[in-house]
GUZADO-60926 format. One record per atom (N, C-alpha, C): y negated, z negated, x; residue in three letters. Coordinates in steps of 0.001 Angstrom, whole numbers, plus 524288, in hexadecimal, padded with zeros to 5 digits. Example, Ala and Ser with C-alpha at 12.3 -4.5 7.8 and 13.67 -1.06 7.14 Angstrom:
8163A7E18883386Ala
811947E1888300CAla
80CE47E18883390Ala
808CA7E45883232Ser
804247E41C83566Ser
7FFE27E14283264Ser
END
This chain:
804BA7FF9F8038AUnk
7FFF68000E7FFDDUnk
7FBE68000680267Unk
7F65D8022380252Unk
7F208802B6804ADUnk
7EDA08029B8000AUnk
7EB1B7FF60800AFUnk
7E6CE7FC6C7FD5DUnk
7E369801CB7FC41Unk
7E1828029A7F6F8Unk
7DDA0806B27F553Unk
7D915803427F608Unk
7D3FA8055F7F7C8Unk
7CE8C802DA7F880Unk
7CBFF802BF7F39DUnk
7C9A47FEDB7F1ADUnk
7C63B7FF207EDF5Unk
7C152801287EE36Unk
7BE89805087EC9CUnk
7BA468070B7EE69Unk
7B5DA803E77EAA0Unk
7B306800CD7EC78Unk
7AF177FD277EA51Unk
7AB5B801CC7EA45Unk
7A9BF804E27EE90Unk
7A4DC8092F7EDB4Unk
7A5F380A527E98FUnk
7AB5F80D9A7E6D4Unk
7AB15810D37E399Unk
7A9AF80CEC7DEE0Unk
7AC90809577DEC4Unk
7AAE2806897D94CUnk
7A5E4805097D8F8Unk
7A3718026D7DCD5Unk
79E24801087DC68Unk
79B92805737DA98Unk
79B7C809847DBF3Unk
7989780F6A7DAF8Unk
799A080F027D561Unk
79E9580F2E7D36DUnk
79EEE80EE97CDC8Unk
79B4D80A7F7CA8FUnk
79B818059A7CBA4Unk
79784801317CA87Unk
792C4803157C9A1Unk
78F8C805737CEA1Unk
78A7F805AD7CE34Unk
78A1480A0E7CB72Unk
78CBF80E737CAD0Unk
78CE98133A7C7DCUnk
78BC6811477C17AUnk
78FBB80DB67BECCUnk
78E4880A6C7BAC8Unk
789BD8079F7B947Unk
787EC805E97BDECUnk
782DA8020B7BCC5Unk
77FF48047C7BC05Unk
77EC880A0C7C0A2Unk
77AAE80DFB7BFE0Unk
779F9810EA7BA59Unk
77EBC811877B7D8Unk
77E818136D7B2C1Unk
77D1C80EE27AE9AUnk
77EEE80AD27AEAEUnk
77B80806897AB15Unk
7767C8057F7AD69Unk
773E7806007B156Unk
76FE7804767B404Unk
76B4B808AE7AFF9Unk
76D9A80E4D7B0BCUnk
76A17812747ADC5Unk
76A4E810947A80BUnk
76E7D80F807A5D9Unk
76D2680D2E79FC7Unk
768F1809E879FFBUnk
769698052F7A1B5Unk
7659D801557A21FUnk
76121803CC7A30AUnk
75E6B807177A665Unk
75A44809747A679Unk
7585080BE479FDDUnk
75C9680F2279FDCUnk
75B1F8116B79A1BUnk
7598180E0C7963EUnk
7599D80A3C7968DUnk
758D5805987938CUnk
7538480130794A7Unk
75200804B37994FUnk
74D648014079B30Unk
74D867FDA879E8DUnk
752847FC467A0BDUnk
754F27F7ED7A39AUnk
755E57F8E97A877Unk
752F97F6887AD13Unk
753607F7BF7B314Unk
7560D7F3DB7B50CUnk
75B807F3477B5F1Unk
75C797EF767B8A6Unk
75AC97EEFB7BD52Unk
75ABD7E9BF7BFB9Unk
757BC7E8E27C4EDUnk
759BC7E4D17C794Unk
75AA67E4757CCCEUnk
75CCA7E1A17D042Unk
7595F7DECF7D4DBUnk
7574E7DB6C7D672Unk
755077D8F07DA0EUnk
757C07D6A77DDACUnk
7569C7D7A37E2ABUnk
75AE47D4A37E629Unk
7574F7D2D27E9B8Unk
758867CD6A7EB87Unk
754E67CA447EE29Unk
756DD7C9E47F4E7Unk
753B07CC6D7F7BCUnk
7552F7CB0E7FD54Unk
7533C7C9058010AUnk
7556A7C3B580277Unk
7515B7C083805FBUnk
753697C17880C52Unk
74FE07C1EF80ECDUnk
750717C29781446Unk
751837C99C814FDUnk
752C37CA8881A54Unk
753FF7D02581C48Unk
758F57D0F981E58Unk
75BDF7CE5B81CD9Unk
761F17CE3C81F34Unk
762C17D5A181C46Unk
764D47D7DD821FCUnk
766847DD8F82144Unk
76A9B7DE7E81DB1Unk
76D5D7DCF481CBFUnk
7728C7DCF981AC2Unk
76FDC7DB6C813FEUnk
76DD07D84181345Unk
76CE17D66780E99Unk
7693E7DA1C80CA6Unk
765007DB5980FA6Unk
761817DFEE80EABUnk
763D97E57980C70Unk
7680B7E72781078Unk
76ADA7EA9480EEEUnk
76D727EAB3809E3Unk
7704C7E68D80852Unk
773337E5368031DUnk
76EAE7E6D67FE4BUnk
76A427E4417FF5DUnk
766547E4737FB5EUnk
7659C7EA437FB50Unk
764477ECAB7FEDFUnk
763097F2B17FEBEUnk
766EA7F6677FC3CUnk
76B257F4007FEA6Unk
770B17F8AC7FAD9Unk
76F4F7F6F37F352Unk
76DEB7F1DC7F362Unk
76C977EFD77ED76Unk
769997F3C17EA0DUnk
765AE7F39B7EC66Unk
7606B7F6E07EAC0Unk
761397FBF97EA2EUnk
765A47FF107EDE5Unk
764928030F7EDF7Unk
76A9D8056E7E90EUnk
76D3A801E47E9E4Unk
770B5800F77E4B1Unk
76DA8801E37E024Unk
76A607FD757DFA5Unk
766C97FC5F7D97FUnk
764AC8017D7D85CUnk
761C88054D7DBE8Unk
75EA1809847DB17Unk
7625880D477DA3BUnk
766A780EA27DC34Unk
76B18811B87DC56Unk
76C1A8118B7D51BUnk
76D9F80B8F7D2FEUnk
76EB480B737CD76Unk
76BB680A447CA44Unk
764EB80B597CB76Unk
7618880B2E7C748Unk
75F9C8062C7C637Unk
76116802C27CA3FUnk
75F607FB557C8B5Unk
75D237FB3D7CB44Unk
757D07F8527C9F1Unk
753347F82C7CBD2Unk
753717F3147D0F4Unk
7510D7F41A7D4F7Unk
754377F1007D932Unk
74E407ECE37DB8EUnk
74DF37E7A87DD07Unk
749E27E6507DEFFUnk
74BC57E26B7E3B9Unk
74A0F7E35F7E94BUnk
74C447E0AE7ED0FUnk
746917DD3F7EE9AUnk
748C17D7B17EE53Unk
743787D3587EF90Unk
745DA7D1147F452Unk
743967D2297F93CUnk
743997CFD67FCF2Unk
73F717CB977FE87Unk
742CF7C6EA7FFC8Unk
741C97C242801D1Unk
741DE7C1C0808C8Unk
73E357BF2580ADDUnk
73CF27BE568102EUnk
741B67BADC8119BUnk
744627BBCC81742Unk
748D37B7A181701Unk
7480A7B2A381829Unk
7430E7B18A818A5Unk
741CD7AA9781946Unk
73FD37A858813ABUnk
741AD7AD7F80FFFUnk
740597AB96809F9Unk
7438A7A6C780845Unk
7415B7A16B80506Unk
745C379E7780467Unk
746FC79D977FDB7Unk
74A5A799A77FD88Unk
74D8A79A8B7F838Unk
74A7579AF77F38DUnk
74471797C87F303Unk
740AF7983C7F12FUnk
73F0D79E277F070Unk
73DA47A07D7F551Unk
73BAB7A68B7F39BUnk
7405F7A8F67F190Unk
7439F7A9FE7F1B3Unk
748897AC937EF7CUnk
748EE7AB157EAA9Unk
748197A5D77E84FUnk
749577A4267E1B9Unk
744317A6BB7DFAFUnk
73FCB7A6B67E27BUnk
73B357AA2A7E072Unk
73C507AF867DED4Unk
73E687B1657E251Unk
740297B73F7E1CEUnk
743097B8FC7DD21Unk
746FA7B4727DD3DUnk
74CB47B5687D903Unk
7493C7B4337D438Unk
746877AF0C7D425Unk
743E17AE0B7CE5CUnk
7411B7B2937CC0EUnk
73DB57B57F7CFBBUnk
73AD27BA5B7CC62Unk
73D637BE1D7CCA6Unk
7413F7BF4F7CE4EUnk
745E57C3B67CC50Unk
747B07C2D87C796Unk
749FF7BCE57C76FUnk
74C4C7BB8E7C224Unk
7493A7BC5E7BD44Unk
743EE7BCC97BF0AUnk
73E4F7BC497B9DEUnk
73E257C25C7B9D0Unk
73E967C6467BC8CUnk
73DF07CB547BD39Unk
7410F7CE677B7F3Unk
73F717D03D7B500Unk
742177D2BD7B0E0Unk
744057D7D97B254Unk
742847DA987B6A3Unk
743B37DF8B7B7DEUnk
749687DE487BBF4Unk
74ADC7D9A37BC67Unk
74FED7D9757C0B8Unk
754417D6687BEF1Unk
757857DA007BD93Unk
75CC77D7697BA91Unk
760EC7D4FF7C026Unk
760B67D65F7C3B7Unk
763227D3C37C749Unk
7613D7D20F7CD29Unk
7627F7CCF87CEC8Unk
75FFE7CB507D2FAUnk
765307C9FA7D848Unk
7641C7CA927DBBAUnk
767917CC477DF66Unk
764857C94C7E461Unk
766A17C5E77E6E5Unk
765127C2397EA7AUnk
769237C38B7F03FUnk
767767C64B7F348Unk
769F67C7397F764Unk
76BC37C4E77FA66Unk
7713F7C3377FC39Unk
7736B7BF327FFF3Unk
773897C1E580401Unk
774F37BEE080948Unk
773707B905809A0Unk
76DE07B8678097FUnk
76BB67B3788077EUnk
767047B23E806D9Unk
766647AD6380C7BUnk
762287AE6E80E29Unk
7603A7AA9A81360Unk
762CD7A5CC811E6Unk
764237A253816ABUnk
7666979E4D815ECUnk
763E0799708133EUnk
75CDE79A948136DUnk
7584D7970F81137Unk
7579C7982F80B0BUnk
75B8179C78807ADUnk
75B4179CE180380Unk
75FB879AA3800F9Unk
75EB7797927FD4BUnk
763AD795617FAA7Unk
7657C799BE7F71AUnk
76AB379B887F846Unk
76CBB79F787F56DUnk
76E5579E087F02DUnk
771F379A607EF5FUnk
772917983C7EA87Unk
76DB5797B57E6E9Unk
76982794537E812Unk
764B6794F27E49EUnk
7638B799AA7E37EUnk
7628579D967E7A2Unk
760217A2E07E595Unk
762FC7A52D7E157Unk
769947A52C7E2ABUnk
76C687A84C7E01BUnk
76BED7A6207D9A9Unk
76BED7A1A27D960Unk
76AD179E2B7D378Unk
765D779F177D168Unk
761907A1397D4FCUnk
75CB17A2197D258Unk
75C7C7A7087CF8CUnk
760747AB367D0CEUnk
75F637AFBB7CD45Unk
763027AFDC7C94BUnk
760447B1067C46BUnk
761027B0C77BFD0Unk
767587B36C7BEBDUnk
76B557B10D7BC51Unk
770827B2317BB3BUnk
770B47B8347B9AEUnk
76CAC7B9907B677Unk
76CA07BE927B3D0Unk
76B3F7C2D27B68BUnk
7690E7C1027BB5BUnk
7669C7C56E7BFE1Unk
76AD77C5B07C4BAUnk
76DA77C1F37C2F6Unk
7707F7BF857C95BUnk
775A37C2867C9C4Unk
772B87CA417CAE7Unk
778147CCB37CBD7Unk
77B767CCB57CFB9Unk
77BC87C8BC7D3CDUnk
77E5A7C7347D8AEUnk
782B87C3D57D6A6Unk
781897C15D7D1EEUnk
784E67BDBA7CDB5Unk
787017B9167D1F0Unk
782BB7B6F07D352Unk
782D07B2367D5E3Unk
780F97ACD27D4A2Unk
77F217AD917D006Unk
77C777A9A97CE65Unk
781BA7A51E7CABCUnk
780D07A1267CB27Unk
783C879D897C8AAUnk
785C979D9A7C34DUnk
781597A0487C000Unk
7825C7A1937BAB4Unk
785DD7A6527BA19Unk
784B57AA237BCDAUnk
7890D7AE277BCC4Unk
78DCE7AE207BE77Unk
78E687AA4D7C29BUnk
793457A8697C578Unk
796707A4A57C05BUnk
794167A1C27BDDEUnk
7954179F887B9AEUnk
796E67A3317B6B0Unk
794657A69A7B33CUnk
7957B7A95B7AF8EUnk
79A2E7AD317B11AUnk
79BE97AE1E7B5B8Unk
79FD07B0E77B8FDUnk
7A4497AC7C7B8B8Unk
7A4907A85D7B914Unk
7A79F7A4147B8FFUnk
7AA877A2F87B354Unk
7A6427A4027AF33Unk
7A8947A3187AA75Unk
7A9DC7A8607A75EUnk
7A8647AD187ABCEUnk
7AAA87B16E7A8B8Unk
7A71B7B4FA7A507Unk
7A1237B3697A5DDUnk
79DCC7B5817A24CUnk
79B697B9B97A56BUnk
7979A7BCC17A23EUnk
795F37C1907A406Unk
7913B7C0227A7FBUnk
790C47C0EE7AC41Unk
78D5A7BF407B1FCUnk
78CE17C37A7B4C7Unk
7897B7C3097B872Unk
789557C5C97BD35Unk
78BEA7C3CE7C0BAUnk
78EC57C81D7C318Unk
793CC7C5807C74BUnk
791DA7C7827CC35Unk
7927E7C5047D06EUnk
792D67C5DA7D592Unk
7940A7CB7D7D5D7Unk
792D47CE947D962Unk
793067D4AE7D920Unk
795B27D5117DC9BUnk
798FC7D1C87E0A7Unk
79E5A7D46F7E380Unk
7A27D7D1F17E092Unk
7A37B7CF107DDE3Unk
7A7A77CD097DBF1Unk
7A7997D0347D70BUnk
7A4757D2B07D396Unk
7A47F7D5D77CF1EUnk
7A6647DAF97D146Unk
7A38E7DC6F7D5EBUnk
7A7007E1AF7D7C4Unk
7AAB97E1627D942Unk
7AD177DD2F7DB60Unk
7B2F77DD887DCC7Unk
7B53F7DEB17D750Unk
7B4377DB937D40BUnk
7B8087DBE87CE59Unk
7B6C87E1C17CB63Unk
7B2E37E5307CCB5Unk
7B1667EAE77CAB7Unk
7B5BA7EDFA7CFCEUnk
7B62B7EC1B7D461Unk
7B98C7EF137D734Unk
7BF937F00F7D45FUnk
7C0477EADA7D3F4Unk
7C6AE7E8C77D226Unk
7C73E7EC927CD1FUnk
7C36D7EB7B7CAA4Unk
7C3817EF9E7C4FBUnk
7C4737F3867C53AUnk
7C0827F5FF7C8E8Unk
7C10F7FCB87C98CUnk
7C5397FDF87CCCEUnk
7C8A37FBBF7D0B4Unk
7CBF57FC677D332Unk
7D12F7FA8F7CEC0Unk
7D1877F9D37CA77Unk
7D59E7F83A7C6B9Unk
7D7E27F4B77C8B4Unk
7D6317F1157C9FCUnk
7DA157EC0D7CCEBUnk
7DAC37E83D7C921Unk
7E0537E72A7C731Unk
7E1267E36E7C286Unk
7DEE37DEB97C3ACUnk
7DC3A7DB217C08FUnk
7D8F47D70A7C294Unk
7DC187D2657BEE0Unk
7DDDB7D39A7B945Unk
7E0797CF187B612Unk
7E66E7CE437B8A2Unk
7E6167C9457B95FUnk
7EAD27C7A37BBCCUnk
7EBB37C8187C00AUnk
7E81B7CA4F7C3B3Unk
7E9367C8CD7C8CAUnk
7E7547C5D17CCD0Unk
7E99C7C6267D0E2Unk
7E8A97C0B97D43FUnk
7E5357C18A7D7D7Unk
7DFEA7BFD77D882Unk
7DCFD7C1BE7DB51Unk
7DB2B7BC327DF1DUnk
7D99D7BE1F7E449Unk
7D7837BB4A7E7CFUnk
7D2A17BC357E9FBUnk
7CF9F7B8C57EAA5Unk
7CB327BA4E7EBE0Unk
7C9317B6C17F14AUnk
7C83B7B90E7F50AUnk
7C7407B6DA7FAFAUnk
7C2357B62D7FAF1Unk
7C0AA7B1C47FAC6Unk
7BAD77AFD87FAF8Unk
7B9C07AE587F5DCUnk
7B5B57A8BC7F634Unk
7B4C07A6F27F1E8Unk
7AD147A6CE7F27FUnk
7AAF37A9697F3DCUnk
7A57E7AACE7F37EUnk
7A30D7A94C7EED6Unk
79E6C7A8B37ED66Unk
79BBA7A86D7E7D8Unk
79A977AD957E560Unk
799BB7B0DB7EA69Unk
797E77B6597E8A4Unk
79D8A7BAE47E787Unk
7A1A27B8EF7EA16Unk
7A5887BCF17EA09Unk
7AA6E7BA4E7E622Unk
7ACC17B6837EA79Unk
7B1537B5357E8E6Unk
7B13C7B1547E470Unk
7ADE17AE047E2BAUnk
7AF727ABBA7DDF3Unk
7ADE47AE707D989Unk
7AA4A7B2547D86CUnk
7A76A7B55F7D45CUnk
7ACFA7B8CF7D47AUnk
7AFF07BB2A7D79BUnk
7B43A7BD757D7BEUnk
7B8CB7BC487D621Unk
7B98C7B7BE7D65CUnk
7BD5F7B4CD7D4D2Unk
7BCAD7B2AF7CE1DUnk
7B8ED7B2DD7CD51Unk
7B93B7B2037C73DUnk
7B8C37B7217C35CUnk
7B6247BBEC7C639Unk
7B7177C08C7C402Unk
7BB9E7C2867C23FUnk
7BFBC7C2667C844Unk
7C4C07C2797C825Unk
7C7E97BF7D7C2F7Unk
7C70C7BA1E7C2C7Unk
7C9F27B6FE7BE4FUnk
7C8477BA177B95BUnk
7C39A7BA3E7B893Unk
7C22D7BC7A7B4A0Unk
7C49B7C0BF7B33FUnk
7C6967C44C7B65DUnk
7C8847C92B7B4D0Unk
7CEFC7C7707B526Unk
7D1AE7C2997B526Unk
7D5677C0E57B519Unk
7D9797C1FF7B83EUnk
7D70A7C1AC7BC7EUnk
7DA127C21A7C1DAUnk
7DB1A7BB437C401Unk
7DF507BA717C5FDUnk
7E0357B3CC7C933Unk
7DE417B3E97CDA0Unk
7DA277B12B7CF1BUnk
7D69C7B1627D298Unk
7D7DB7AD567D6AEUnk
7D6D47ADEF7DB5DUnk
7D6F77A91B7E085Unk
7D4807A9DF7E369Unk
7D00B7A6DE7E570Unk
7CCA97A6517E8C8Unk
7CD5E7A4D57ED18Unk
7CE447A6A07F132Unk
7CEB77A5317F709Unk
7CA357A5937F9E7Unk
7CB0C7A24F7FD9EUnk
7C66B7A0AB801A6Unk
7C99879EE4807F5Unk
7C4F079CF080A93Unk
7C5A179BF680FE4Unk
7CA45796A581280Unk
7CA0E7941480DBAUnk
7CCDA7900280D03Unk
7D30578FFF809E8Unk
7D32F794DE807E7Unk
7D92E795BF80447Unk
7DC957966F8083FUnk
7E0DC7930280720Unk
7E63B7926780954Unk
7E9FD79801809A1Unk
7EB8979A4480DC3Unk
7EF3E79DFB80DD8Unk
7EC607A26C80A95Unk
7E7287A48180CBAUnk
7E3AD7A7EF8096AUnk
7E7987ACBD807E4Unk
7EA997AE9180B15Unk
7EDA87B3A280B32Unk
7F10B7B3318085DUnk
7F3EF7AE308062FUnk
7F8E37AF598034EUnk
7F67B7AF4D7FE89Unk
7F0F27AC247FC55Unk
7EE3C7AC667F6DFUnk
7EE517B2097F6E9Unk
7EA427B5FA7FA8FUnk
7E93E7B9897F941Unk
7ED8B7BE6B7F85AUnk
7F3147BD8D7FABCUnk
7F6397BFF77FA07Unk
7F8B47C0F57F423Unk
7F6B97BCA67F035Unk
7F7DA7BC2E7EBB7Unk
7F5FA7BF147E739Unk
7F0B07C10B7EB8AUnk
7EE107C4E47E68AUnk
7EE6D7C9BC7E65CUnk
7EC177CC0B7E18AUnk
7EC157CFF27E0CDUnk
7E7427D3B27E109Unk
7E3B37CFA47E0A0Unk
7DD147D2057E43AUnk
7DD217CD577E6D6Unk
7D9707D00D7EB56Unk
7D6B77CC9B7EF9BUnk
7D29C7CE3F7F0E9Unk
7CE5A7CA877EF4BUnk
7C9C67CAF97F01AUnk
7C74B7C81B7F665Unk
7C64A7CA6D7FAB6Unk
7C3FB7C9057FEE0Unk
7BE2D7C8487FFFBUnk
7BC937C2C28000CUnk
7B68D7C21F7FFB6Unk
7B61E7BD80802FFUnk
7B87A7BDA1807F2Unk
7B8A67B93D80B24Unk
7B4F77B9FD80F2CUnk
7B34B7BDB081144Unk
7AF587BE2181646Unk
7B1817BE9881B66Unk
7B74A7C0B881AB4Unk
7BAEB7C002820F4Unk
7BBF97C4EF8216DUnk
7B9807C902825B2Unk
7BB107CCA2826A5Unk
7C1847CDFE82786Unk
7C3A77D16C822ECUnk
7CA647D3EF82396Unk
7CC9B7CEE582233Unk
7CB717CA8881F1BUnk
7CECC7C6EA8217AUnk
7D4627C5A281CECUnk
7D2AB7C8F181937Unk
7D7167CA4E814EBUnk
7DB4B7D05081756Unk
7DED17CEEF81945Unk
7E36A7D0BE81B1EUnk
7E7A87D34C817CFUnk
7EB987D69A8181AUnk
7EFCC7D52D813D5Unk
7F32F7D1E88132CUnk
7F31C7CE9A816F9Unk
7F58C7C98D8160EUnk
7F3E27C6D9810EDUnk
7EF7E7C79580F65Unk
7ECA97C63880A8CUnk
7ED907C81B80555Unk
7EF3E7CC83806ABUnk
7F03F7D04880219Unk
7F5357D15C8001AUnk
7F80F7D0EE7FB9FUnk
7FB5E7D2BD7F7FBUnk
7FADB7D8407F804Unk
8000E7DB1E7F896Unk
8016D7E0097F726Unk
7FE3F7E1CA7F212Unk
7F93E7E55A7F2F6Unk
7F8457E91B7EE4CUnk
7F38F7E5047EBFDUnk
7F2077E1E47EF35Unk
7EDEE7DE8E7ECDCUnk
7E8137E2607EC0EUnk
7E3A97DF6E7EA6EUnk
7DF0D7E2287E94DUnk
7DB7A7DED47ECF3Unk
7D9567E1D77F0F7Unk
7D5E27DE597F48CUnk
7CFEA7E0277F465Unk
7CD577DC057F33AUnk
7C7887DD6E7F2C1Unk
7C5967DB4D7F7CAUnk
7C22B7DC7F7FB8DUnk
7BF4C7DA667FFB2Unk
7B8F87DAD97FF0AUnk
7B8797D6487FFD4Unk
7B2357D52D7FDAFUnk
7AFF37D4D2803FEUnk
7B11D7D42580727Unk
7B1087D31E80CFAUnk
7AC977D70580DE6Unk
7A9797D5018128CUnk
7A47A7D8658143DUnk
7A3A87D5388195EUnk
7A6B97D78981D6EUnk
7A5EA7D54C822B1Unk
7A52B7D970825E5Unk
7A05D7D84D8298AUnk
79F4E7DB8382D25Unk
7A21B7DB2B83297Unk
7A5207DEF48340DUnk
7A97F7DF18838D7Unk
7A5B97E33C83BF9Unk
7A5267E0FF840F8Unk
7A09B7E320845DCUnk
7A4CB7E42484B47Unk
7A9C17E23684ACCUnk
7ACAA7E32C85027Unk
7AFDB7E70A84DFDUnk
7B0547EC0A85191Unk
7B41E7F00385199Unk
7B96E7ED4C8510BUnk
7BB237E9CC85471Unk
7C0127E7F2855C4Unk
7C3117E76684F3DUnk
7BEF97E3CA84CD0Unk
7BFE37E13084709Unk
7C1017E58E84549Unk
7BDE77EB8F84474Unk
7BF3E7EE66840CDUnk
7C40C7F20584143Unk
7C53C7F2438462CUnk
7C9807F46E84804Unk
7CDB87F170846DEUnk
7CEA97ECFF84704Unk
7D2C87E96F845A9Unk
7D2C77E9D883F90Unk
7D0697EA5C83CC6Unk
7CEFE7E9FA8376EUnk
7D0B07EF5883437Unk
7CE9B7F34F83768Unk
7CF097F82183567Unk
7D19A7FD0A83729Unk
7D2B57FAB683C74Unk
7D6588000F84137Unk
7D1F4803D8843C6Unk
7D54F8060C846ADUnk
7D0EE8086584A94Unk
7D0A380F268478DUnk
7D35480FC5843D4Unk
7D0CC8150A840B6Unk
7CE898141A83C2CUnk
7CBE380F7283A3CUnk
7CA8780F1683637Unk
7C3B48106983470Unk
7C2CD812BE8313EUnk
7BC77815D083210Unk
7B8CF80FE78318BUnk
7BA2480AF383016Unk
7B71C80824831D9Unk
7B63F806678362BUnk
7BA90808AC83A82Unk
7B7AF806E584000Unk
7B2DD809C084155Unk
7B3E18102783FAFUnk
7AEB58131583FBEUnk
7AA51810B583EC8Unk
7AB0580ED78389FUnk
7A5F580BF28365BUnk
7A43F806E683A13Unk
7A7698053583BD7Unk
7A61C800578405AUnk
7A3048039E8455AUnk
7A5068066E8473CUnk
7A36580A2684BB3Unk
79D2380C3B84B00Unk
79C7A80D6B84618Unk
797C080F7B84428Unk
7947C80AF9843CCUnk
7959E8067884186Unk
791528030483F7FUnk
791A37FDD584235Unk
796077FCBF8451EUnk
7970E7F87F8486AUnk
799477F472845D1Unk
7998C7F3608416FUnk
79CE37EED183D19Unk
79E2F7F31D83746Unk
7A1887F08D83493Unk
7A3677F2B483015Unk
7A44D7ECF382CE7Unk
7A42E7EE0082855Unk
7A4747EA4B82267Unk
7AAAA7EAAA8220CUnk
7AC887E4F282228Unk
7B32B7E416821D3Unk
7B44D7E08281D44Unk
7B6947E02781981Unk
7B7E87DDAE81620Unk
7BAEC7D8E6816E8Unk
7BC347D54A81408Unk
7C0617D12C81422Unk
7C5E47D167815BCUnk
7C7917D63081445Unk
7CC857D94F813AEUnk
7CCA97DBC781807Unk
7D12A7DAAB81A97Unk
7D3117DFA281DE7Unk
7D57A7E49381C31Unk
7D17A7E84681ABFUnk
7D3487EB9F818C2Unk
7D93B7EF2B81AE0Unk
7D9167F11781FA3Unk
7DDD47F1DF82191Unk
7E2677F02982132Unk
7E2927EA918218FUnk
7E6E67E82D8209DUnk
7E88C7E73181A85Unk
7E3987E634816DBUnk
7E54A7E5C4811AAUnk
7E85D7EA5A80E3AUnk
7E4CA7EEA981031Unk
7E68D7F3FB80DB8Unk
7EB1C7F5D580BE9Unk
7EFF57F56D80F32Unk
7F3EC7F5CB80DD6Unk
7F7777F26780AE2Unk
7F4477EE17809CFUnk
7F8247EA2A80673Unk
7F3F17EAB48000FUnk
7EF5E7E9D67FFB5Unk
7ED317EAC57FB2AUnk
7EDF37EF8A7F7FDUnk
7EB717EF807F332Unk
7EB357F4DA7EFDEUnk
7E6727F7C47EFA0Unk
7E2467F2607F0A1Unk
7DCC47F4667EFB3Unk
7D98F7F1557F28EUnk
7D57E7F37F7F65FUnk
7D1B77F0627F96FUnk
7CC037F3127F916Unk
7C7C27EE877F7C3Unk
7C4187F0017F889Unk
7C2617EFBE7FEF4Unk
7C0127F5807FFAAUnk
7BF1E7F4F980432Unk
7B9B97F31180734Unk
7B84B7F1D880B71Unk
7B3317F12880E79Unk
7B1997F4E381261Unk
7ACD67F7F381173Unk
7AA807F69680DF1Unk
7AC387FA1580868Unk
7A8317FA55803BCUnk
7AA067FE3F80037Unk
7AD917FC997FB17Unk
7AD9B7F6F37FCF9Unk
7B1237F3A07F7A3Unk
7AE297F12C7F53CUnk
7AE277EB8D7F59FUnk
7A8987E8917F15AUnk
7A3DE7E8E07F40BUnk
7A3227E9F87F6EFUnk
79D457EA427F950Unk
79ABE7EE9D7F439Unk
79BE87F20A7F3BDUnk
799387F65B7F0FEUnk
799677F3B87E9E2Unk
79D5D7F1437E8A8Unk
79D657EEFB7E36FUnk
798257EB2C7E387Unk
797067E8957E75EUnk
793DE7E4757E618Unk
78E207E66D7E5C0Unk
78C8A7E9667E743Unk
7881E7EBC67E55AUnk
787007EE3D7DEE9Unk
78C8D7F1CB7E06CUnk
78C887F3E27DA27Unk
78D3B7EEFF7D4ADUnk
78F4F7EBB07D70FUnk
78F8C7E7CF7D2B1Unk
7896F7E4227D230Unk
788477E5347D670Unk
781997E1C07D670Unk
77E707E5ED7D302Unk
77F857EA0A7D2E1Unk
77CB67ECEE7CFD9Unk
77E617ED447C910Unk
783C67ED5F7C9EBUnk
784B47EB2C7C327Unk
782DC7E5FE7C064Unk
782B77E2307C581Unk
7818A7DD207C317Unk
77B007DD7F7C0FAUnk
778AD7E0D77C429Unk
773367E0EA7C3A8Unk
772167E41F7BD76Unk
775B47E8FC7BD15Unk
775AB7EA8E7B77DUnk
778A87E6357B440Unk
77B387E47B7B465Unk
77C4F7DF707B11FUnk
7794B7DC237AF76Unk
7762C7D9DB7B3AEUnk
7717C7D64E7B2A0Unk
76D117D8F87AF1CUnk
76B7B7DD5C7AFEFUnk
768447E1AD7AD95Unk
76A377E1747A768Unk
76D957E3297A6BAUnk
770787E1B179FFEUnk
770387DDB379DDFUnk
772067D8447A1BFUnk
772C27D43879ED9Unk
76CD47D21279E23Unk
76A787D2927A278Unk
764A47D05F7A115Unk
760B87D2E579DD5Unk
7615C7D93879C1CUnk
75F137DB5679869Unk
761B87DCF679321Unk
766A97DAA079432Unk
76A347DADA78F2BUnk
76ABC7DFA878C1BUnk
76CE57E3087905EUnk
76F767E8B178FFCUnk
773517E92078CBCUnk
END
């Protein structure tokens, strides 16, 4: 058996197309969905992500507003900006780009976003609604993973799913989404005993633990579906060769750029065992931005009572 790749890029394109069509319909009714992104400081990676989101908004017809705050901004400075956006009728979604500078209280800032405008799905009110199975804005990466599984015709009802990682933005909400889809869910973490034995029982394994190529064939039972959420930069040529081999196109990419992005799954080792695998890049990554666009659309509909 050799696993087939789950094409997150193609699935994300389908999501974006449906969002674009729905945005056009809203505009015909005089409603212009709007997304504001707050960027604190000048971190190059964060600025790049914000630019990517702005370009996607423009492509789909969503009004995009970028608010730049100085790196020395305080929690109070960020809160004033968020409160102003909360009151702005033209803004349906607010995203505070993470990470924030150490001096800014992340929890206080995220809790200050109106739940109805919380397109990141991080507010405790939205998380509470998710726990209860009520309609809510759900974190983009977990909802994107669920979209990938459904688009790939992966049976969720009755399946045994293991989520590696218990983060607030991926692991915990994803476990709840899988549970609501009638999967039997186990959450594993750094202190789980005999981790590989636990994951080998799973029909679906989601790796979101932040360790380069940690999940090998030892962790996967024959025919399991594997979703790789990891995004780890590898900047040593020897490690690339060890993970992908001398003849891999990934080595060519490394030689061109001096680094590549690698997931939490050892792709070459797992491919002969799994039935499906989401690649890195081209898997979960494109889905996250696509689901942000969908969340912005959902927020516009709910706020404007479409």
